[in-house]
MIMARNU-528600 format. One line per 10 residues: for each residue x, y, z of N, C-alpha, C, O, CB. Coordinates in steps of 0.2 Angstrom, whole numbers, plus 5000, padded with zeros to 4 digits. Each point is the difference from the previous one (the first is absolute). Glycine has a CB too. Layout:
# residues N
X Y Z X Y Z X Y Z X Y Z X Y Z | ...
This chain:
# residues 176
5004 4994 5000 4996 5006 5000 5005 5006 5000 5004 5001 5004 4986 4993 5002 | 5008 5011 4990 5004 5006 4999 4997 5005 5006 4995 4999 5002 5008 4999 4985 | 5001 5007 5015 4998 5005 5005 4994 5004 4998 4997 5002 5004 5015 4998 4999 | 4986 5000 4990 4994 5004 4998 4994 4996 5000 4995 5003 4999 5013 5004 4995 | 4992 4986 5007 4995 4996 5000 4995 5001 5006 5003 5000 5006 5004 4992 4987 | 4987 5008 5007 4996 5001 5006 5001 4994 5005 5001 4995 4997 4990 5011 4996 | 5008 4996 5013 5001 4995 5005 4994 4995 5001 5000 4995 5002 5008 5013 5004 | 4986 4995 4992 4994 4996 5001 4996 5002 4994 4999 5006 4998 5001 4993 5014 | 4997 4996 4984 4996 5001 4994 4994 5004 5001 4998 5004 4996 5007 4986 5000 | 4992 5009 5010 4993 5003 5001 5000 5002 5007 4996 4997 5004 4998 4996 4987
5009 5012 5011 5000 5002 5007 4993 5002 5003 4996 5003 4996 5016 5001 5003 | 4987 4995 5007 4994 5002 5003 5000 5008 5001 5005 5003 5001 4994 4986 5005 | 4995 5014 4993 5000 5007 5001 5001 5002 5007 4999 4997 5005 4993 5004 4985 | 5010 5006 5010 5001 5003 5007 4996 5007 4999 4998 5002 4995 5013 4992 5007 | 4988 5009 5004 4997 5007 4999 5006 5005 4999 5006 4998 5001 4984 4998 5007 | 5008 5010 4990 5005 5005 5000 5003 5002 5006 5006 5001 5001 4987 5003 4989 | 5002 4995 5016 5003 5001 5006 5005 4995 5002 5006 5002 5003 4983 5003 5000 | 5010 4989 4995 5005 4995 5002 5007 5001 4996 5005 5000 5003 4986 4992 4998 | 5008 5010 4993 5006 5002 4996 5004 5006 5003 5006 5000 5001 4988 4996 4989 | 5002 5009 5012 5003 5006 5003 5003 4999 5007 5005 5003 5001 4987 5004 4993
5005 4988 5009 5003 4998 5007 5007 4996 4999 5005 5001 5003 4983 4999 5002 | 5012 4996 4990 5006 4996 4998 5005 5004 4997 5006 4999 5002 4987 4991 4997 | 5006 5015 4997 5005 5004 4996 4998 5007 5000 4998 5002 4994 5005 4988 4999 | 4997 5013 5012 4997 5007 5000 5004 5005 4996 4996 5004 4996 5001 4994 5015 | 5009 5002 4988 5004 5004 4995 4998 4999 4993 4999 5004 4996 5010 4997 5012 | 4991 4992 4990 4998 4998 4993 4993 5002 4999 4999 5002 4994 5009 4989 5007 | 4987 5008 5003 4993 5002 4999 5000 5007 4999 4996 5002 4996 5000 4988 5011 | 5007 5014 4997 5000 5007 4999 5003 5002 4993 4997 5005 4997 5004 4997 5016 | 5004 4995 4985 5003 5002 4994 4995 4998 4994 4999 5004 4995 5012 4994 5009 | 4985 4996 4997 4995 4998 4995 4994 5005 5000 4998 5002 4995 5006 4986 5006
4994 5014 5005 4994 5004 5000 5002 5007 4997 4996 5003 4996 5000 4991 5015 | 5010 5009 4991 5002 5006 4997 5000 5000 4993 4998 5005 4996 5008 4997 5014 | 4997 4992 4987 5000 5000 4993 4993 5000 4996 5000 5003 4995 5011 4990 5007 | 4985 5003 5001 4993 5000 4998 4997 5007 5000 4996 5002 4996 5002 4986 5007 | 5003 5016 5002 4997 5007 5001 5003 5005 4996 4998 5006 5000 5000 4990 5012 | 5007 5003 4984 5003 5005 4996 4996 5001 4994 5000 5006 4998 5011 4990 5005 | 4984 5000 4995 4996 5001 4994 4993 4997 5002 4999 4996 5005 5010 5004 4987 | 4986 5003 5005 4993 4998 5002 4998 4993 4997 4996 4996 5003 5001 5017 4998 | 5005 4986 4992 4997 4994 4997 5006 4995 4999 5006 5002 4999 4986 5005 4995 | 5006 4987 5007 5004 4994 4999 4997 4995 4996 4995 5001 4997 5010 5001 5014
4999 4992 4988 4998 4995 4995 4998 4994 5004 5004 4997 5003 5003 5008 4988 | 4987 4993 5009 4997 4994 5003 4999 4994 4995 4998 5001 4994 4997 5006 5015 | 5008 4987 4993 4998 4994 4996 4996 4995 5004 5001 4999 5006 5010 5003 4988 | 4984 4996 5002 4995 4995 5003 5000 4995 4995 5003 5000 4995 4990 5008 5012 | 5003 4986 4995 4999 4995 4996 4993 4999 4997 4995 5001 5004 5014 4993 5003 | 4990 5006 4986 4994 4999 4997 4997 4993 5001 5004 4996 5003 5000 5012 4988 | 4990 4991 5008 4997 4994 5001 5004 4994 4996 5000 4994 5003 4989 5012 4998 | 5014 4995 4994 5003 4995 4996 5008 4999 5003 5003 4996 4997 4990 5007 4993 | 5008 5001 5015 5007 5000 5003 5005 5004 4997 5006 5001 5002 4992 4988 5000 | 5001 5015 4992 5004 5005 4997 5000 5006 5004 4996 5002 5004 5002 4993 4985
5008 5009 5011 5000 5006 5004 4996 5006 4997 4999 5000 4994 5013 4996 5009 | 4986 5008 5002 4997 5006 4998 5004 5006 5003 5001 4999 5006 4987 4995 4993 | 5014 5011 4998 5004 5005 5003 4995 5007 4999 4998 5001 4995 5013 4993 5002 | 4989 5009 5009 4996 5006 5000 5003 5005 5005 5004 4998 5004 4985 4996 4993 | 5009 5012 5002 5002 5005 5005 4996 5000 5006 4994 4998 5001 5009 5009 4990 | 5000 4996 5015 4997 4999 5006 5004 5005 5005 5006 5001 4999 4990 4987 4999 | 5000 5015 5006 5003 5004 5006 5000 4996 5006 4996 4996 5001 4999 5015 4994 | 5010 4990 5009 5000 4996 5006 5000 5005 5006 5002 5006 5000 5005 4985 4995 | 4991 5006 5011 5000 5004 5006 5004 4996 5006 4999 4994 5000 4990 5012 4996 | 5015 4998 5008 5003 4997 5006 4996 5003 5005 5002 5006 5002 5010 4992 4993
4984 4999 5008 4996 5003 5006 4999 4994 5005 5000 4994 4998 4994 5015 4995 | 5005 4993 5013 4998 4995 5006 5005 4994 5000 4998 4995 5001 4990 5009 4998 | 5019 4998 4999 5005 4995 5000 4998 4994 4995 5002 4994 5001 5001 5009 5011 | 4994 4999 4982 4998 4995 4995 5001 5003 4993 5000 5006 4999 4991 4989 5009 | 5010 5001 4987 5000 5002 4993 4994 4998 4998 4997 4995 5000 5015 5003 4998 | 4984 5008 4999 4993 4999 4997 5000 5001 4993 5004 5004 4997 4992 5000 5014 | 4999 4993 4986 4998 5001 4993 4993 5002 5000 4996 4996 5003 5013 4996 4992 | 4989 5014 5002 4993 5001 4999 4999 5000 4993 5004 5002 4996 4996 5005 5014 | 4994 4991 4988 4998 5000 4993 4993 5000 4999 4996 4999 5004 5014 4995 4994 | 4988 5007 4996 4993 5001 4998 4996 4993 5000 5004 4995 4998 4999 5015 4995
4991 4989 5010 4997 4994 4999 4999 4998 4993 4999 5004 4995 4995 4998 5016 | 5007 4991 4988 4999 4997 4993 5005 5002 4996 5000 4999 4994 4988 5001 5007 | 5018 5003 5001 5006 5001 4995 5003 4993 4999 4999 4996 5004 5003 5016 5001 | 5001 4988 4990 5003 4993 4998 5005 4998 5005 5000 4994 5002 4999 5009 4986 | 5005 5002 5015 5005 4998 5005 4997 4998 5006 5002 4995 5004 5006 5013 4991 | 4986 4995 5007 4996 4998 5006 4997 4993 4999 5001 4996 5005 4997 5016 4998 | 4999 4987 4991 4998 4993 4999 5005 4995 5000 4999 4994 5003 4992 5011 4990 | 5015 4996 5004 5006 4996 5000 5002 4998 5008 5000 4994 5001 5004 5011 4988 | 4996 5000 5015 5002 4999 5007 4995 4996 5004 5002 4996 5004 5005 5015 4995 | 4987 4991 5000 4995 4996 5003 5000 4992 4998 4999 4996 5005 4994 5015 4995
5009 4988 4994 5000 4993 4998 5007 4997 5002 5000 4994 5002 4993 5009 4988 | 5012 5000 5009 5007 4998 5002 5004 5006 5003 5002 5004 4996 4998 4987 4995 | 5001 5009 5016 5003 5005 5003 5007 5002 4999 5003 5005 5002 4989 4993 5006 | 5012 4998 4988 5007 5001 4998 5001 5006 4996 4996 5001 4995 5006 4987 5006 | 5003 5016 5001 5001 5006 4996 5008 5001 5000 5004 4997 5004 4985 5008 4999 | 5013 5000 4993 5007 5003 5001 4999 5007 4998 4996 5002 4995 5010 4988 5002 | 4997 5015 5007 5000 5007 4998 5007 5003 5000 5004 4998 5004 4984 5003 5001 | 5013 5003 4990 5006 5003 4999 5000 5007 5001 4995 5003 4997 5008 4988 4995 | 5001 5012 5012 5000 5008 5000 5001 5003 4994 5004 4998 4996 5000 5001 5016 | 4993 5006 4987 5001 5004 4994 5008 5002 4999 5003 5003 5005 4985 5002 4996
5015 4993 4993 5007 5001 5000 5002 5008 4999 5006 5001 5001 4994 4988 4994 | 4995 5015 5004 5002 5007 4999 5001 5002 4993 4999 4997 4995 5006 5003 5016 | 4996 5007 4988 5000 5003 4994 5006 4998 4995 5001 5002 4994 4993 5007 5012 | 5012 4988 4997 5006 4999 4996 5002 4993 5001 4997 4996 5004 5006 5017 4996 | 5003 4986 4998 5003 4993 5000 5005 5000 5007 5003 4994 5001 4996 5004 4986 | 5001 5007 5016 5005 5000 5006 4998 4996 5006 5004 4996 5003 4999 5015 4993 | 4991 4989 5006 4997 4996 5005 5005 5001 5006 5002 4995 5003 4992 4997 4990 | 5007 5014 5009 5005 5001 5006 4999 4996 5006 5004 4999 5004 4997 5012 4991 | 4992 4988 5007 4999 4997 5006 4998 4992 4999 4997 4997 5004 4999 5014 5000 | 5006 4987 4990 4999 4993 4999 4993 4998 4997 4995 5004 5000 5013 4994 5009
4991 4996 4989 4994 4996 4998 4997 4996 5006 5004 4996 5003 5000 5004 4985 | 4990 5001 5013 4997 4997 5006 4994 4996 4998 4996 5003 4996 5008 5006 5012 | 4995 4985 4994 4994 4996 4998 4998 4996 5007 5004 4998 5004 5000 5001 4984 | 4989 5000 5012 4997 4996 5005 4996 4995 4997 4996 5002 4996 5004 5008 5012 | 5001 4984 4994 4995 4995 4998 4997 4997 5006 5002 5000 5006 5005 4997 4984 | 4987 5000 5009 4996 4997 5006 4993 4998 4998 4998 4998 4994 5009 5009 5013 | 4989 4994 4998 4993 4999 4999 4996 5006 5003 5001 5003 5005 5000 4985 4996 | 4994 5014 4995 4996 5006 5002 4993 4997 5002 4996 4997 4996 5010 5011 4995 | 4992 4994 5015 4994 4997 5003 4995 5006 5001 5001 5005 5003 5005 4986 5003 | 4988 5008 4991 4995 5005 5000 4998 5001 5008 4999 4995 5004 4997 5002 4984
5003 5009 5014 4998 5002 5006 4993 5003 5000 4998 5005 4997 5014 4998 5006 | 4983 4994 5001 4993 5002 5000 4998 5002 5007 4995 5002 5001 5003 4990 4990 | 5007 5007 5014 4998 5003 5007 4998 5007 4999 5004 5004 4999 5004 4987 5006 | 4986 5011 4998 4998 5007 4999 5004 5004 5004 5001 5006 4998 4988 4990 5001 | 5014 5002 5007 5004 5005 5004 5007 5001 4997 5002 5006 5000 4992 4989 5010 | 5009 5000 4987 5006 5001 4996 4999 5005 4994 5004 5004 4999 5000 4984 5005 | 4991 5010 4992 4998 5004 4995 4999 5008 5002 5002 5004 4996 4993 4986 4998 | 5001 5011 5011 4999 5006 5003 5006 5004 5001 5001 5006 4999 4988 4990 5006 | 5015 5001 4999 5007 5003 5002 5004 5002 4993 5003 5005 5000 4997 4988 5011 | 5000 5002 4985 5003 5002 4993 4998 5006 4997 5003 5004 4998 4999 4983 5001
4991 5013 5000 4997 5006 4997 5001 5006 5004 5001 5005 4997 4990 4987 4999 | 5009 5008 5010 5002 5006 5004 5007 5002 4999 5001 5006 5000 4991 4990 5009 | 5013 5000 4990 5007 5002 4999 5001 5001 4992 5004 5005 4999 4999 4988 5011 | 4994 5004 4986 5001 5001 4993 4995 5004 4995 5002 5003 4996 5004 4986 5006 | 4988 5010 5000 4994 5003 4996 5001 4997 4993 5000 5004 4995 5000 5006 5012 | 4999 4984 4992 5000 4997 4993 4994 5002 4996 4994 5001 5003 5013 4990 5001 | 4993 5009 4990 4993 5000 4996 4996 4995 5001 5002 4994 5001 5004 5012 4990 | 4988 4995 5010 4995 4995 5002 4996 4998 4993 4999 5004 4996 4999 5000 5016 | 5000 4990 4987 5001 4994 5004 5007 4997 4999 5003 5002 4995 4985 4995 5005 | 5015 4999 5005 5006 4997 4999 5001 4994 5003 4996 4998 5005 5009 5013 4994
5000 4985 4999 5001 4994 5003 5007 5001 5004 5004 5003 4997 4990 4989 4995 | 5007 5005 5013 5006 5000 5004 5004 4994 5001 4996 4995 5002 4999 5015 5004 | 5011 4989 4992 5004 4994 5001 5006 5001 5004 5003 5006 5000 4993 4990 4989 | 5005 5000 5016 5006 5000 5004 5006 4996 4996 4998 4994 4999 4995 5007 5013 | 5012 5002 4987 5006 4996 4997 5004 4997 5005 5004 5003 5003 4996 5005 4987 | 5001 4985 5010 5004 4996 5004 5006 4998 4996 4999 4996 4996 4991 5001 5012 | 5016 5005 4994 5006 4998 4995 5002 4993 5002 5000 4997 5005 5003 5015 4995 | 4999 4985 4994 5004 4994 5000 5007 5001 4998 5004 4995 5001 4985 4998 4997 | 5012 5012 4999 5007 5002 4998 5000 5008 4999 4996 5003 4997 5006 4985 4997 | 5004 5015 5008 5001 5007 4999 5007 5000 4997 5005 4997 5003 4987 5007 5006
5009 4999 4985 5007 5001 4997 5001 5007 4998 4996 5004 4998 5002 4984 4997 | 5009 5014 5006 5002 5006 4998 5006 4999 4996 5005 4996 5003 4991 5010 5007 | 5005 4997 4984 5006 4999 4996 5002 5007 4999 4997 5004 4998 4999 4985 4996 | 5011 5012 5007 5003 5006 4999 5007 4999 4998 5003 4995 4999 4989 5010 5009 | 5012 5001 4991 5007 5000 4998 5004 5003 5006 4998 5004 5003 4999 4997 4985 | 5009 4996 5013 5005 5002 5004 5006 5000 4997 5003 4995 4999 4991 5001 5011 | 5008 5010 4987 5005 5000 4995 4999 4996 4994 4995 5002 4997 5013 5000 5013 | 4996 4994 4988 4999 4995 4995 4996 4994 5001 4999 4996 4996 5012 5008 4999 | 4988 4995 5012 4996 4994 5002 4993 5001 5000 4997 5005 5002 5012 4992 5005 | 4987 4998 4990 4993 4999 5001 4999 4997 5007 5003 4994 5001 4995 5005 4986
4998 5004 5017 4998 4997 5007 4993 4999 5000 4996 5004 4999 5013 5003 5006 | 4990 4986 4997 4993 4998 5001 4999 4998 5007 5003 4996 5003 4996 5000 4985 | 4996 5007 5015 4998 4999 5007 4993 4996 4999 4995 5002 4997 5011 5008 5008 | 4993 4984 4999 4994 4996 5000 4998 4998 5007 5004 4998 5004 4999 4998 4984 | 4991 5006 5013 4997 4997 5007 4994 4996 4998 4996 5001 4996 5008 5009 5010 | 4996 4984 4998 4994 4996 5000 4998 4998 5007 5005 5000 5004 4999 4995 4985 | 4990 5004 5013 4998 4998 5006 5004 4995 5003 5001 4994 4997 4987 5010 5001 | 5014 4996 5008 5004 4995 5004 5007 4999 4998 5003 4996 5002 4986 4999 4998 | 5013 5010 4996 5007 5000 4997 5004 5006 5002 4996 5006 5000 5001 4986 4991 | 5009 5008 5010 5003 5007 5001 5001 5003 4993 4999 4997 4995 5008 4999 5014
4994 5011 4991 5001 5004 4994 5007 4997 4997 5005 5000 5003 4989 5010 5002 | 5005 4989 4988 5006 4998 4997 5002 5005 4995 4996 5004 4997 5000 4984 5003 | 5011 5013 4999 5002 5005 4996 5005 4997 4995 5005 4997 5003 4994 5012 5006 | 5000 4991 4985 5005 4997 4995 5002 5006 4995 4997 5005 4999 4997 4984 5002 | 5013 5010 4998 5003 5005 4995 5003 4996 4994 5002 4995 5000 5001 5013 5010 | 4996 4996 4985 5003 4997 4993 5003 5006 4997 4998 5005 4999 4993 4986 5000 | 5015 5008 4999 5004 5005 4996 4998 5000 4993 4997 4996 4997 5013 5002 5010 | 4993 5007 4989 4999 5000 4993 5003 4995 4996 4999 4999 4994 4999 5013 5008 | 5007 4985 5001 5004 4995 4996 4997 4993 5001 4994 4999 5002 5016 5008 5000 | 4993 4988 4997 4998 4993 5000 5001 4997 5007 4999 4994 5000 5003 5005 4987
5000 5005 5018 5001 4997 5006 4993 4997 5003 4995 5003 4999 5015 5005 5003 | 4991 4987 5003 4994 4997 5002 4996 5005 5005 5003 5004 5003 5002 4985 4996 | 4989 5010 5002 4996 5003 5005 5003 4999 5007 5001 4994 5001 4988 5005 4991 | 5011 5006 5012 5003 4999 5007 4994 5002 5005 4997 5006 4999 5015 4995 4997 | 4988 4996 5009 4995 5002 5005 5004 5004 5006 5005 4997 5002 4987 4993 4995 | 5005 5015 5005 5004 5004 5005 4995 5001 5006 5003 5003 5005 5003 5003 4986
């Protein structure tokens, strides 16, 4: 197994709170990267299993990563049928990506509890009507540059944060 191979093929989801508790600095970096821009790219699974890619805004509130969306939107229907998702932070206006590329994969669970929804509405004031999903991560990845090295940080529930570096040459990936 190479250092870039996932340690578990289908990790169990964790909450954003669990992730933040396990890796507070990394979670803060990821949150700040998502907050740089309003719109991001969400991938869901269609009924036939093929990917669907759409735009989405995210919210970090109540120590949770939230997705709000219109009822009966394709992405909402996808998540109701199969909660697996991947979301990538907006890369920004140019090719620099000074703060790296950030992605979160996991399961999005619809929240129908009236008290939770009321608190969300109080803090966010989303357009009505809306569906609310709590995003529980199974993997969080940040890819960036450190000089000439490509640096990949990977967190999965129940595992420590892994950091791998790869040079621009043919040298092997090294874990730091």
